[in-house]
N, CA, C and O atoms as a GROMACS GRO file, in nm:
protein
  604
    1MET      N    1   6.304  -1.360   0.909
    1MET     CA    2   6.240  -1.306   0.790
    1MET      C    3   6.204  -1.162   0.816
    1MET      O    4   6.166  -1.127   0.928
    2GLY      N    5   6.214  -1.075   0.713
    2GLY     CA    6   6.190  -0.932   0.728
    2GLY      C    7   6.044  -0.896   0.744
    2GLY      O    8   5.955  -0.981   0.734
    3ASN      N    9   6.022  -0.771   0.770
    3ASN     CA   10   5.887  -0.718   0.786
    3ASN      C   11   5.814  -0.720   0.652
    3ASN      O   12   5.861  -0.661   0.555
    4ARG      N   13   5.701  -0.786   0.647
    4ARG     CA   14   5.623  -0.800   0.522
    4ARG      C   15   5.577  -0.664   0.471
    4ARG      O   16   5.572  -0.644   0.349
    5GLU      N   17   5.544  -0.572   0.560
    5GLU     CA   18   5.498  -0.439   0.520
    5GLU      C   19   5.605  -0.362   0.445
    5GLU      O   20   5.573  -0.280   0.358
    6SER      N   21   5.730  -0.384   0.476
    6SER     CA   22   5.837  -0.308   0.413
    6SER      C   23   5.868  -0.359   0.273
    6SER      O   24   5.942  -0.294   0.199
    7SER      N   25   5.812  -0.472   0.236
    7SER     CA   26   5.841  -0.528   0.103
    7SER      C   27   5.712  -0.553   0.025
    7SER      O   28   5.692  -0.662  -0.029
    8LYS      N   29   5.626  -0.452   0.019
    8LYS     CA   30   5.499  -0.467  -0.054
    8LYS      C   31   5.524  -0.504  -0.199
    8LYS      O   32   5.614  -0.450  -0.265
    9ARG      N   33   5.445  -0.594  -0.246
    9ARG     CA   34   5.452  -0.635  -0.386
    9ARG      C   35   5.368  -0.536  -0.469
    9ARG      O   36   5.276  -0.473  -0.416
   10PRO      N   37   5.398  -0.520  -0.599
   10PRO     CA   38   5.324  -0.423  -0.682
   10PRO      C   39   5.173  -0.445  -0.680
   10PRO      O   40   5.096  -0.348  -0.677
   11HIS      N   41   5.130  -0.569  -0.683
   11HIS     CA   42   4.986  -0.597  -0.688
   11HIS      C   43   4.914  -0.561  -0.559
   11HIS      O   44   4.793  -0.535  -0.561
   12GLU      N   45   4.986  -0.559  -0.448
   12GLU     CA   46   4.922  -0.530  -0.319
   12GLU      C   47   4.874  -0.386  -0.309
   12GLU      O   48   4.789  -0.354  -0.225
   13GLY      N   49   4.926  -0.300  -0.393
   13GLY     CA   50   4.881  -0.161  -0.395
   13GLY      C   51   4.758  -0.140  -0.483
   13GLY      O   52   4.703  -0.030  -0.487
   14LEU      N   53   4.716  -0.244  -0.552
   14LEU     CA   54   4.602  -0.232  -0.643
   14LEU      C   55   4.471  -0.259  -0.569
   14LEU      O   56   4.453  -0.364  -0.507
   15GLU      N   57   4.382  -0.163  -0.577
   15GLU     CA   58   4.250  -0.178  -0.513
   15GLU      C   59   4.175  -0.298  -0.570
   15GLU      O   60   4.106  -0.368  -0.497
   16VAL      N   61   4.188  -0.320  -0.700
   16VAL     CA   62   4.118  -0.432  -0.764
   16VAL      C   63   4.170  -0.565  -0.709
   16VAL      O   64   4.092  -0.659  -0.694
   17TRP      N   65   4.298  -0.575  -0.680
   17TRP     CA   66   4.353  -0.698  -0.621
   17TRP      C   67   4.295  -0.720  -0.482
   17TRP      O   68   4.256  -0.832  -0.447
   18ARG      N   69   4.290  -0.613  -0.402
   18ARG     CA   70   4.236  -0.625  -0.265
   18ARG      C   71   4.088  -0.666  -0.269
   18ARG      O   72   4.045  -0.749  -0.190
   19ASP      N   73   4.012  -0.607  -0.361
   19ASP     CA   74   3.871  -0.645  -0.376
   19ASP      C   75   3.859  -0.791  -0.421
   19ASP      O   76   3.770  -0.863  -0.375
   20ALA      N   77   3.947  -0.833  -0.510
   20ALA     CA   78   3.944  -0.972  -0.558
   20ALA      C   79   3.978  -1.069  -0.445
   20ALA      O   80   3.924  -1.179  -0.439
   21MET      N   81   4.068  -1.029  -0.355
   21MET     CA   82   4.099  -1.111  -0.238
   21MET      C   83   3.976  -1.122  -0.148
   21MET      O   84   3.948  -1.230  -0.095
   22ASP      N   85   3.904  -1.012  -0.130
   22ASP     CA   86   3.780  -1.015  -0.052
   22ASP      C   87   3.677  -1.108  -0.119
   22ASP      O   88   3.601  -1.176  -0.050
   23LEU      N   89   3.677  -1.108  -0.251
   23LEU     CA   90   3.585  -1.195  -0.325
   23LEU      C   91   3.615  -1.342  -0.298
   23LEU      O   92   3.522  -1.422  -0.286
   24VAL      N   93   3.740  -1.379  -0.289
   24VAL     CA   94   3.778  -1.518  -0.259
   24VAL      C   95   3.718  -1.559  -0.125
   24VAL      O   96   3.658  -1.666  -0.113
   25VAL      N   97   3.735  -1.475  -0.026
   25VAL     CA   98   3.680  -1.505   0.107
   25VAL      C   99   3.528  -1.517   0.099
   25VAL      O  100   3.470  -1.608   0.158
   26ALA      N  101   3.464  -1.425   0.027
   26ALA     CA  102   3.318  -1.427   0.014
   26ALA      C  103   3.271  -1.556  -0.054
   26ALA      O  104   3.168  -1.612  -0.015
   27ILE      N  105   3.343  -1.603  -0.155
   27ILE     CA  106   3.305  -1.725  -0.226
   27ILE      C  107   3.322  -1.847  -0.135
   27ILE      O  108   3.238  -1.937  -0.136
   28TYR      N  109   3.428  -1.850  -0.058
   28TYR     CA  110   3.446  -1.962   0.036
   28TYR      C  111   3.329  -1.967   0.134
   28TYR      O  112   3.276  -2.074   0.165
   29ARG      N  113   3.289  -1.850   0.184
   29ARG     CA  114   3.176  -1.845   0.278
   29ARG      C  115   3.044  -1.879   0.208
   29ARG      O  116   2.959  -1.946   0.266
   30PHE      N  117   3.029  -1.832   0.085
   30PHE     CA  118   2.907  -1.856   0.007
   30PHE      C  119   2.889  -2.005  -0.021
   30PHE      O  120   2.777  -2.056  -0.018
   31SER      N  121   2.999  -2.074  -0.049
   31SER     CA  122   2.991  -2.214  -0.091
   31SER      C  123   3.000  -2.314   0.024
   31SER      O  124   2.988  -2.435   0.000
   32VAL      N  125   3.021  -2.268   0.145
   32VAL     CA  126   3.040  -2.360   0.257
   32VAL      C  127   2.917  -2.446   0.285
   32VAL      O  128   2.929  -2.557   0.337
   33SER      N  129   2.800  -2.397   0.251
   33SER     CA  130   2.677  -2.472   0.280
   33SER      C  131   2.629  -2.556   0.162
   33SER      O  132   2.521  -2.615   0.168
   34PHE      N  133   2.708  -2.564   0.056
   34PHE     CA  134   2.669  -2.646  -0.059
   34PHE      C  135   2.662  -2.792  -0.015
   34PHE      O  136   2.728  -2.830   0.082
   35PRO      N  137   2.585  -2.873  -0.085
   35PRO     CA  138   2.577  -3.016  -0.051
   35PRO      C  139   2.715  -3.083  -0.056
   35PRO      O  140   2.800  -3.046  -0.137
   36GLU      N  141   2.735  -3.182   0.030
   36GLU     CA  142   2.861  -3.255   0.036
   36GLU      C  143   2.894  -3.317  -0.101
   36GLU      O  144   3.012  -3.327  -0.137
   37ALA      N  145   2.792  -3.356  -0.175
   37ALA     CA  146   2.813  -3.416  -0.308
   37ALA      C  147   2.880  -3.318  -0.405
   37ALA      O  148   2.936  -3.360  -0.506
   38GLU      N  149   2.874  -3.190  -0.375
   38GLU     CA  150   2.935  -3.087  -0.462
   38GLU      C  151   3.076  -3.049  -0.418
   38GLU      O  152   3.137  -2.960  -0.477
   39ARG      N  153   3.126  -3.115  -0.316
   39ARG     CA  154   3.258  -3.081  -0.263
   39ARG      C  155   3.365  -3.080  -0.372
   39ARG      O  156   3.450  -2.991  -0.375
   40PHE      N  157   3.362  -3.178  -0.460
   40PHE     CA  158   3.461  -3.185  -0.568
   40PHE      C  159   3.404  -3.135  -0.700
   40PHE      O  160   3.470  -3.142  -0.804
   41GLY      N  161   3.282  -3.086  -0.696
   41GLY     CA  162   3.216  -3.034  -0.816
   41GLY      C  163   3.214  -2.882  -0.814
   41GLY      O  164   3.318  -2.816  -0.824
   42LEU      N  165   3.094  -2.830  -0.802
   42LEU     CA  166   3.075  -2.686  -0.811
   42LEU      C  167   3.150  -2.608  -0.702
   42LEU      O  168   3.202  -2.500  -0.728
   43THR      N  169   3.154  -2.662  -0.582
   43THR     CA  170   3.225  -2.594  -0.473
   43THR      C  171   3.372  -2.572  -0.510
   43THR      O  172   3.424  -2.461  -0.501
   44ALA      N  173   3.438  -2.678  -0.552
   44ALA     CA  174   3.580  -2.670  -0.588
   44ALA      C  175   3.600  -2.579  -0.709
   44ALA      O  176   3.696  -2.502  -0.714
   45GLN      N  177   3.510  -2.589  -0.805
   45GLN     CA  178   3.522  -2.509  -0.927
   45GLN      C  179   3.511  -2.360  -0.895
   45GLN      O  180   3.588  -2.279  -0.946
   46MET      N  181   3.414  -2.326  -0.811
   46MET     CA  182   3.394  -2.185  -0.775
   46MET      C  183   3.514  -2.132  -0.698
   46MET      O  184   3.561  -2.021  -0.723
   47ARG      N  185   3.564  -2.210  -0.606
   47ARG     CA  186   3.677  -2.164  -0.526
   47ARG      C  187   3.802  -2.147  -0.612
   47ARG      O  188   3.881  -2.054  -0.591
   48LYS      N  189   3.820  -2.237  -0.706
   48LYS     CA  190   3.936  -2.227  -0.795
   48LYS      C  191   3.925  -2.103  -0.884
   48LYS      O  192   4.023  -2.030  -0.902
   49ALA      N  193   3.807  -2.079  -0.940
   49ALA     CA  194   3.786  -1.961  -1.024
   49ALA      C  195   3.806  -1.833  -0.944
   49ALA      O  196   3.865  -1.737  -0.992
   50ALA      N  197   3.754  -1.832  -0.819
   50ALA     CA  198   3.769  -1.714  -0.734
   50ALA      C  199   3.916  -1.686  -0.705
   50ALA      O  200   3.961  -1.572  -0.714
   51ALA      N  201   3.992  -1.790  -0.670
   51ALA     CA  202   4.134  -1.772  -0.638
   51ALA      C  203   4.214  -1.731  -0.761
   51ALA      O  204   4.318  -1.665  -0.749
   52SER      N  205   4.166  -1.769  -0.878
   52SER     CA  206   4.234  -1.735  -1.002
   52SER      C  207   4.232  -1.584  -1.030
   52SER      O  208   4.324  -1.532  -1.093
   53VAL      N  209   4.130  -1.516  -0.984
   53VAL     CA  210   4.117  -1.373  -1.014
   53VAL      C  211   4.232  -1.293  -0.951
   53VAL      O  212   4.308  -1.231  -1.026
   54PRO      N  213   4.250  -1.291  -0.819
   54PRO     CA  214   4.362  -1.213  -0.765
   54PRO      C  215   4.498  -1.273  -0.802
   54PRO      O  216   4.597  -1.200  -0.811
   55SER      N  217   4.504  -1.404  -0.823
   55SER     CA  218   4.631  -1.468  -0.862
   55SER      C  219   4.678  -1.415  -0.996
   55SER      O  220   4.797  -1.386  -1.012
   56ASN      N  221   4.588  -1.404  -1.092
   56ASN     CA  222   4.627  -1.354  -1.224
   56ASN      C  223   4.654  -1.205  -1.224
   56ASN      O  224   4.739  -1.157  -1.299
   57ILE      N  225   4.584  -1.130  -1.140
   57ILE     CA  226   4.614  -0.987  -1.126
   57ILE      C  227   4.757  -0.972  -1.074
   57ILE      O  228   4.834  -0.891  -1.125
   58ALA      N  229   4.791  -1.050  -0.972
   58ALA     CA  230   4.925  -1.045  -0.914
   58ALA      C  231   5.032  -1.086  -1.015
   58ALA      O  232   5.135  -1.022  -1.027
   59GLU      N  233   5.005  -1.194  -1.087
   59GLU     CA  234   5.104  -1.241  -1.184
   59GLU      C  235   5.124  -1.138  -1.294
   59GLU      O  236   5.237  -1.114  -1.337
   60GLY      N  237   5.016  -1.077  -1.340
   60GLY     CA  238   5.027  -0.973  -1.442
   60GLY      C  239   5.106  -0.853  -1.394
   60GLY      O  240   5.188  -0.799  -1.468
   61ALA      N  241   5.080  -0.811  -1.271
   61ALA     CA  242   5.149  -0.693  -1.216
   61ALA      C  243   5.299  -0.718  -1.202
   61ALA      O  244   5.377  -0.623  -1.201
   62ALA      N  245   5.338  -0.844  -1.192
   62ALA     CA  246   5.480  -0.877  -1.178
   62ALA      C  247   5.551  -0.888  -1.312
   62ALA      O  248   5.674  -0.900  -1.317
   63ARG      N  249   5.476  -0.884  -1.420
   63ARG     CA  250   5.536  -0.897  -1.553
   63ARG      C  251   5.603  -0.767  -1.595
   63ARG      O  252   5.571  -0.659  -1.545
   64ARG      N  253   5.696  -0.780  -1.688
   64ARG     CA  254   5.774  -0.664  -1.732
   64ARG      C  255   5.708  -0.585  -1.845
   64ARG      O  256   5.738  -0.467  -1.863
   65SER      N  257   5.619  -0.646  -1.919
   65SER     CA  258   5.560  -0.574  -2.032
   65SER      C  259   5.411  -0.551  -2.010
   65SER      O  260   5.342  -0.630  -1.944
   66THR      N  261   5.364  -0.442  -2.066
   66THR     CA  262   5.222  -0.408  -2.056
   66THR      C  263   5.138  -0.514  -2.127
   66THR      O  264   5.029  -0.548  -2.081
   67ARG      N  265   5.187  -0.564  -2.237
   67ARG     CA  266   5.114  -0.666  -2.313
   67ARG      C  267   5.091  -0.790  -2.226
   67ARG      O  268   4.980  -0.845  -2.224
   68GLU      N  269   5.194  -0.835  -2.156
   68GLU     CA  270   5.179  -0.951  -2.068
   68GLU      C  271   5.084  -0.920  -1.952
   68GLU      O  272   5.000  -1.003  -1.916
   69TYR      N  273   5.098  -0.802  -1.895
   69TYR     CA  274   5.011  -0.759  -1.786
   69TYR      C  275   4.865  -0.765  -1.830
   69TYR      O  276   4.780  -0.819  -1.759
   70LEU      N  277   4.837  -0.711  -1.948
   70LEU     CA  278   4.701  -0.712  -2.002
   70LEU      C  279   4.651  -0.854  -2.025
   70LEU      O  280   4.533  -0.883  -2.002
   71ARG      N  281   4.738  -0.941  -2.069
   71ARG     CA  282   4.697  -1.080  -2.093
   71ARG      C  283   4.652  -1.146  -1.961
   71ARG      O  284   4.550  -1.216  -1.959
   72PHE      N  285   4.726  -1.125  -1.854
   72PHE     CA  286   4.688  -1.184  -1.725
   72PHE      C  287   4.562  -1.119  -1.668
   72PHE      O  288   4.481  -1.186  -1.604
   73LEU      N  289   4.545  -0.989  -1.691
   73LEU     CA  290   4.422  -0.923  -1.646
   73LEU      C  291   4.303  -0.978  -1.724
   73LEU      O  292   4.194  -0.992  -1.668
   74SER      N  293   4.322  -1.007  -1.850
   74SER     CA  294   4.216  -1.066  -1.931
   74SER      C  295   4.179  -1.205  -1.879
   74SER      O  296   4.062  -1.241  -1.875
   75ILE      N  297   4.278  -1.282  -1.840
   75ILE     CA  298   4.253  -1.414  -1.782
   75ILE      C  299   4.176  -1.399  -1.651
   75ILE      O  300   4.083  -1.474  -1.625
   76ALA      N  301   4.215  -1.301  -1.571
   76ALA     CA  302   4.145  -1.276  -1.444
   76ALA      C  303   3.998  -1.241  -1.470
   76ALA      O  304   3.909  -1.288  -1.400
   77ARG      N  305   3.975  -1.160  -1.571
   77ARG     CA  306   3.837  -1.121  -1.604
   77ARG      C  307   3.758  -1.241  -1.654
   77ARG      O  308   3.639  -1.252  -1.626
   78GLY      N  309   3.822  -1.330  -1.728
   78GLY     CA  310   3.757  -1.452  -1.773
   78GLY      C  311   3.719  -1.541  -1.655
   78GLY      O  312   3.610  -1.598  -1.653
   79SER      N  313   3.809  -1.553  -1.558
   79SER     CA  314   3.780  -1.632  -1.438
   79SER      C  315   3.665  -1.570  -1.359
   79SER      O  316   3.584  -1.641  -1.299
   80LEU      N  317   3.658  -1.438  -1.359
   80LEU     CA  318   3.550  -1.369  -1.289
   80LEU      C  319   3.416  -1.396  -1.357
   80LEU      O  320   3.315  -1.416  -1.289
   81ALA      N  321   3.413  -1.396  -1.490
   81ALA     CA  322   3.291  -1.429  -1.563
   81ALA      C  323   3.250  -1.574  -1.537
   81ALA      O  324   3.131  -1.604  -1.522
   82GLU      N  325   3.348  -1.662  -1.531
   82GLU     CA  326   3.323  -1.803  -1.499
   82GLU      C  327   3.262  -1.814  -1.358
   82GLU      O  328   3.165  -1.887  -1.338
   83LEU      N  329   3.319  -1.743  -1.264
   83LEU     CA  330   3.270  -1.744  -1.127
   83LEU      C  331   3.126  -1.692  -1.118
   83LEU      O  332   3.044  -1.749  -1.046
   84ASP      N  333   3.098  -1.586  -1.189
   84ASP     CA  334   2.963  -1.529  -1.190
   84ASP      C  335   2.862  -1.632  -1.243
   84ASP      O  336   2.753  -1.647  -1.188
   85THR      N  337   2.899  -1.702  -1.347
   85THR     CA  338   2.813  -1.805  -1.403
   85THR      C  339   2.792  -1.919  -1.303
   85THR      O  340   2.680  -1.966  -1.285
   86GLN      N  341   2.898  -1.961  -1.238
   86GLN     CA  342   2.888  -2.070  -1.140
   86GLN      C  343   2.801  -2.029  -1.022
   86GLN      O  344   2.726  -2.111  -0.968
   87GLN      N  345   2.811  -1.904  -0.981
   87GLN     CA  346   2.728  -1.855  -0.872
   87GLN      C  347   2.580  -1.861  -0.913
   87GLN      O  348   2.495  -1.899  -0.832
   88GLN      N  349   2.550  -1.824  -1.036
   88GLN     CA  350   2.412  -1.830  -1.085
   88GLN      C  351   2.363  -1.975  -1.093
   88GLN      O  352   2.246  -2.004  -1.066
   89ILE      N  353   2.452  -2.066  -1.131
   89ILE     CA  354   2.417  -2.209  -1.135
   89ILE      C  355   2.382  -2.257  -0.995
   89ILE      O  356   2.282  -2.327  -0.977
   90ALA      N  357   2.462  -2.221  -0.896
   90ALA     CA  358   2.437  -2.263  -0.757
   90ALA      C  359   2.301  -2.214  -0.708
   90ALA      O  360   2.229  -2.286  -0.639
   91VAL      N  361   2.265  -2.092  -0.745
   91VAL     CA  362   2.134  -2.037  -0.706
   91VAL      C  363   2.023  -2.113  -0.777
   91VAL      O  364   1.923  -2.149  -0.715
   92ARG      N  365   2.039  -2.138  -0.907
   92ARG     CA  366   1.935  -2.210  -0.984
   92ARG      C  367   1.915  -2.353  -0.933
   92ARG      O  368   1.804  -2.406  -0.938
   93LEU      N  369   2.024  -2.414  -0.885
   93LEU     CA  370   2.013  -2.550  -0.831
   93LEU      C  371   1.959  -2.552  -0.689
   93LEU      O  372   1.934  -2.659  -0.633
   94GLY      N  373   1.941  -2.436  -0.630
   94GLY     CA  374   1.886  -2.427  -0.496
   94GLY      C  375   1.986  -2.454  -0.386
   94GLY      O  376   1.946  -2.479  -0.272
   95PHE      N  377   2.115  -2.448  -0.417
   95PHE     CA  378   2.218  -2.470  -0.315
   95PHE      C  379   2.224  -2.354  -0.216
   95PHE      O  380   2.265  -2.371  -0.101
   96THR      N  381   2.184  -2.238  -0.262
   96THR     CA  382   2.190  -2.117  -0.181
   96THR      C  383   2.098  -2.013  -0.244
   96THR      O  384   2.050  -2.030  -0.356
   97GLU      N  385   2.075  -1.907  -0.172
   97GLU     CA  386   1.996  -1.797  -0.226
   97GLU      C  387   2.089  -1.696  -0.291
   97GLU      O  388   2.208  -1.690  -0.259
   98ALA      N  389   2.034  -1.618  -0.382
   98ALA     CA  390   2.113  -1.514  -0.447
   98ALA      C  391   2.165  -1.418  -0.340
   98ALA      O  392   2.094  -1.387  -0.244
   99SER      N  393   2.285  -1.372  -0.357
   99SER     CA  394   2.348  -1.282  -0.262
   99SER      C  395   2.377  -1.148  -0.328
   99SER      O  396   2.466  -1.138  -0.414
  100SER      N  397   2.302  -1.047  -0.288
  100SER     CA  398   2.324  -0.914  -0.345
  100SER      C  399   2.464  -0.861  -0.315
  100SER      O  400   2.528  -0.806  -0.404
  101PRO      N  401   2.516  -0.876  -0.190
  101PRO     CA  402   2.652  -0.829  -0.164
  101PRO      C  403   2.757  -0.901  -0.250
  101PRO      O  404   2.854  -0.840  -0.294
  102LEU      N  405   2.737  -1.031  -0.273
  102LEU     CA  406   2.831  -1.107  -0.357
  102LEU      C  407   2.823  -1.057  -0.502
  102LEU      O  408   2.925  -1.038  -0.567
  103ASN      N  409   2.701  -1.037  -0.551
  103ASN     CA  410   2.685  -0.985  -0.687
  103ASN      C  411   2.748  -0.847  -0.701
  103ASN      O  412   2.811  -0.816  -0.802
  104ASP      N  413   2.731  -0.764  -0.598
  104ASP     CA  414   2.791  -0.630  -0.601
  104ASP      C  415   2.943  -0.639  -0.604
  104ASP      O  416   3.008  -0.562  -0.674
  105LEU      N  417   2.999  -0.731  -0.528
  105LEU     CA  418   3.144  -0.748  -0.524
  105LEU      C  419   3.197  -0.797  -0.659
  105LEU      O  420   3.300  -0.750  -0.707
  106ILE      N  421   3.127  -0.892  -0.719
  106ILE     CA  422   3.166  -0.940  -0.853
  106ILE      C  423   3.161  -0.824  -0.953
  106ILE      O  424   3.253  -0.807  -1.032
  107ASP      N  425   3.054  -0.746  -0.949
  107ASP     CA  426   3.040  -0.631  -1.040
  107ASP      C  427   3.152  -0.529  -1.018
  107ASP      O  428   3.207  -0.475  -1.114
  108ARG      N  429   3.184  -0.504  -0.891
  108ARG     CA  430   3.288  -0.405  -0.859
  108ARG      C  431   3.424  -0.451  -0.910
  108ARG      O  432   3.498  -0.373  -0.970
  109VAL      N  433   3.457  -0.578  -0.888
  109VAL     CA  434   3.586  -0.630  -0.936
  109VAL      C  435   3.590  -0.627  -1.089
  109VAL      O  436   3.692  -0.589  -1.148
  110PHE      N  437   3.480  -0.665  -1.152
  110PHE     CA  438   3.476  -0.663  -1.298
  110PHE      C  439   3.498  -0.522  -1.351
  110PHE      O  440   3.576  -0.502  -1.445
  111ALA      N  441   3.430  -0.423  -1.292
  111ALA     CA  442   3.443  -0.284  -1.337
  111ALA      C  443   3.585  -0.233  -1.316
  111ALA      O  444   3.640  -0.165  -1.403
  112LYS      N  445   3.645  -0.265  -1.202
  112LYS     CA  446   3.781  -0.219  -1.174
  112LYS      C  447   3.883  -0.287  -1.265
  112LYS      O  448   3.980  -0.224  -1.310
  113LEU      N  449   3.863  -0.414  -1.293
  113LEU     CA  450   3.952  -0.484  -1.386
  113LEU      C  451   3.944  -0.420  -1.524
  113LEU      O  452   4.046  -0.396  -1.589
  114THR      N  453   3.822  -0.394  -1.569
  114THR     CA  454   3.803  -0.332  -1.700
  114THR      C  455   3.867  -0.194  -1.703
  114THR      O  456   3.932  -0.157  -1.801
  115GLY      N  457   3.849  -0.117  -1.596
  115GLY     CA  458   3.910   0.016  -1.589
  115GLY      C  459   4.062   0.010  -1.594
  115GLY      O  460   4.125   0.089  -1.664
  116LEU      N  461   4.120  -0.084  -1.520
  116LEU     CA  462   4.266  -0.100  -1.521
  116LEU      C  463   4.314  -0.142  -1.659
  116LEU      O  464   4.414  -0.090  -1.708
  117MET      N  465   4.243  -0.233  -1.722
  117MET     CA  466   4.281  -0.277  -1.856
  117MET      C  467   4.274  -0.160  -1.955
  117MET      O  468   4.365  -0.143  -2.037
  118ASN      N  469   4.168  -0.082  -1.948
  118ASN     CA  470   4.154   0.033  -2.037
  118ASN      C  471   4.266   0.134  -2.016
  118ASN      O  472   4.321   0.187  -2.113
  119ALA      N  473   4.301   0.160  -1.890
  119ALA     CA  474   4.409   0.255  -1.860
  119ALA      C  475   4.542   0.204  -1.912
  119ALA      O  476   4.620   0.280  -1.969
  120LEU      N  477   4.569   0.074  -1.893
  120LEU     CA  478   4.694   0.017  -1.943
  120LEU      C  479   4.701   0.019  -2.095
  120LEU      O  480   4.806   0.048  -2.153
  121GLU      N  481   4.589  -0.011  -2.160
  121GLU     CA  482   4.586  -0.007  -2.307
  121GLU      C  483   4.611   0.134  -2.358
  121GLU      O  484   4.685   0.153  -2.455
  122LYS      N  485   4.549   0.232  -2.294
  122LYS     CA  486   4.567   0.372  -2.336
  122LYS      C  487   4.712   0.414  -2.315
  122LYS      O  488   4.771   0.479  -2.402
  123ARG      N  489   4.770   0.377  -2.201
  123ARG     CA  490   4.909   0.412  -2.173
  123ARG      C  491   5.002   0.344  -2.274
  123ARG      O  492   5.098   0.405  -2.320
  124ASP      N  493   4.973   0.219  -2.307
  124ASP     CA  494   5.055   0.145  -2.402
  124ASP      C  495   5.046   0.207  -2.541
  124ASP      O  496   5.147   0.219  -2.611
  125GLU      N  497   4.926   0.246  -2.581
  125GLU     CA  498   4.908   0.310  -2.712
  125GLU      C  499   4.982   0.443  -2.720
  125GLU      O  500   5.046   0.473  -2.821
  126SER      N  501   4.975   0.522  -2.613
  126SER     CA  502   5.042   0.652  -2.616
  126SER      C  503   5.193   0.635  -2.614
  126SER      O  504   5.264   0.716  -2.676
  127SER      N  505   5.245   0.534  -2.546
  127SER     CA  506   5.390   0.513  -2.547
  127SER      C  507   5.437   0.463  -2.683
  127SER      O  508   5.547   0.496  -2.727
  128ARG      N  509   5.355   0.384  -2.748
  128ARG     CA  510   5.391   0.338  -2.883
  128ARG      C  511   5.386   0.452  -2.983
  128ARG      O  512   5.466   0.456  -3.077
  129ALA      N  513   5.293   0.544  -2.964
  129ALA     CA  514   5.281   0.658  -3.055
  129ALA      C  515   5.401   0.750  -3.041
  129ALA      O  516   5.441   0.814  -3.138
  130ARG      N  517   5.461   0.759  -2.920
  130ARG     CA  518   5.576   0.844  -2.897
  130ARG      C  519   5.705   0.780  -2.946
  130ARG      O  520   5.804   0.850  -2.968
  131THR      N  521   5.707   0.650  -2.963
  131THR     CA  522   5.827   0.579  -3.007
  131THR      C  523   5.815   0.550  -3.156
  131THR      O  524   5.734   0.466  -3.195
  132PRO      N  525   5.893   0.618  -3.239
  132PRO     CA  526   5.883   0.593  -3.383
  132PRO      C  527   5.927   0.452  -3.417
  132PRO      O  528   6.026   0.401  -3.364
  133ALA      N  529   5.854   0.392  -3.506
  133ALA     CA  530   5.889   0.257  -3.551
  133ALA      C  531   6.011   0.266  -3.641
  133ALA      O  532   6.014   0.344  -3.735
  134VAL      N  533   6.110   0.186  -3.611
  134VAL     CA  534   6.231   0.183  -3.691
  134VAL      C  535   6.232   0.052  -3.767
  134VAL      O  536   6.248  -0.055  -3.707
  135PRO      N  537   6.216   0.059  -3.900
  135PRO     CA  538   6.216  -0.066  -3.977
  135PRO      C  539   6.353  -0.132  -3.974
  135PRO      O  540   6.456  -0.065  -3.970
  136THR      N  541   6.352  -0.261  -3.977
  136THR     CA  542   6.476  -0.338  -3.980
  136THR      C  543   6.488  -0.403  -4.117
  136THR      O  544   6.388  -0.417  -4.187
  137PRO      N  545   6.608  -0.442  -4.156
  137PRO     CA  546   6.627  -0.504  -4.288
  137PRO      C  547   6.539  -0.627  -4.309
  137PRO      O  548   6.494  -0.651  -4.421
  138ASP      N  549   6.515  -0.705  -4.205
  138ASP     CA  550   6.433  -0.824  -4.220
  138ASP      C  551   6.288  -0.798  -4.181
  138ASP      O  552   6.214  -0.890  -4.149
  139SER      N  553   6.249  -0.671  -4.184
  139SER     CA  554   6.112  -0.632  -4.153
  139SER      C  555   6.018  -0.685  -4.261
  139SER      O  556   6.058  -0.705  -4.376
  140GLN      N  557   5.895  -0.707  -4.222
  140GLN     CA  558   5.795  -0.757  -4.317
  140GLN      C  559   5.769  -0.653  -4.426
  140GLN      O  560   5.735  -0.689  -4.539
  141PHE      N  561   5.786  -0.525  -4.393
  141PHE     CA  562   5.762  -0.418  -4.490
  141PHE      C  563   5.896  -0.361  -4.535
  141PHE      O  564   5.975  -0.316  -4.452
  142PRO      N  565   5.922  -0.363  -4.665
  142PRO     CA  566   6.051  -0.314  -4.713
  142PRO      C  567   6.065  -0.164  -4.690
  142PRO      O  568   5.966  -0.090  -4.689
  143ILE      N  569   6.188  -0.121  -4.672
  143ILE     CA  570   6.216   0.021  -4.658
  143ILE      C  571   6.219   0.080  -4.799
  143ILE      O  572   6.298   0.037  -4.883
  144PRO      N  573   6.132   0.178  -4.824
  144PRO     CA  574   6.130   0.234  -4.959
  144PRO      C  575   6.260   0.307  -4.990
  144PRO      O  576   6.324   0.365  -4.902
  145ASP      N  577   6.298   0.303  -5.119
  145ASP     CA  578   6.417   0.378  -5.162
  145ASP      C  579   6.391   0.525  -5.141
  145ASP      O  580   6.278   0.573  -5.149
  146ARG      N  581   6.498   0.596  -5.114
  146ARG     CA  582   6.484   0.741  -5.101
  146ARG      C  583   6.458   0.801  -5.238
  146ARG      O  584   6.510   0.754  -5.339
  147PRO      N  585   6.378   0.905  -5.240
  147PRO     CA  586   6.360   0.973  -5.369
  147PRO      C  587   6.493   1.033  -5.416
  147PRO      O  588   6.578   1.065  -5.333
  148PRO      N  589   6.511   1.048  -5.547
  148PRO     CA  590   6.639   1.093  -5.600
  148PRO      C  591   6.685   1.226  -5.539
  148PRO      O  592   6.805   1.245  -5.517
  149HIS      N  593   6.592   1.318  -5.513
  149HIS     CA  594   6.634   1.449  -5.462
  149HIS      C  595   6.680   1.443  -5.316
  149HIS      O  596   6.738   1.539  -5.267
  150ALA      N  597   6.656   1.332  -5.247
  150ALA     CA  598   6.698   1.320  -5.107
  150ALA      C  599   6.835   1.256  -5.093
  150ALA      O  600   6.884   1.240  -4.982
  151ARG      N  601   6.898   1.219  -5.206
  151ARG     CA  602   7.028   1.151  -5.199
  151ARG      C  603   7.142   1.245  -5.193
  151ARG      O  604   7.257   1.203  -5.187
   0.00000   0.00000   0.00000
């Protein structure tokens, strides 16, 4: 098998993906001391939500269209919000104490995801503005007749 470094995937160059990977590790460490009764409950749920964040960033980065990329980034952000809520539940239930570094990491990933989404949306809007819309015969909006003087 070839050298992994020579075949970097697009998502591996994203700082937000690397931070999200760090978040997965942090969540595994955060949840390791949860009660055994939560092994298939909150522990599993948190770990799944955490893994979903970098997974969806990676899947989006591999897509061919900006629209698809944005959809996967939105899913990643939703998983991050779910994870944040689950972390607060664990603290309220007394499974662990609040973790400022974990909260900071969640905030950082959320901010970077939002920034990436905003940049992609802006880029997509500007590319659409540069590409004139060409109506088709079966378009929802009919092509108006040319004025008589233009014939």
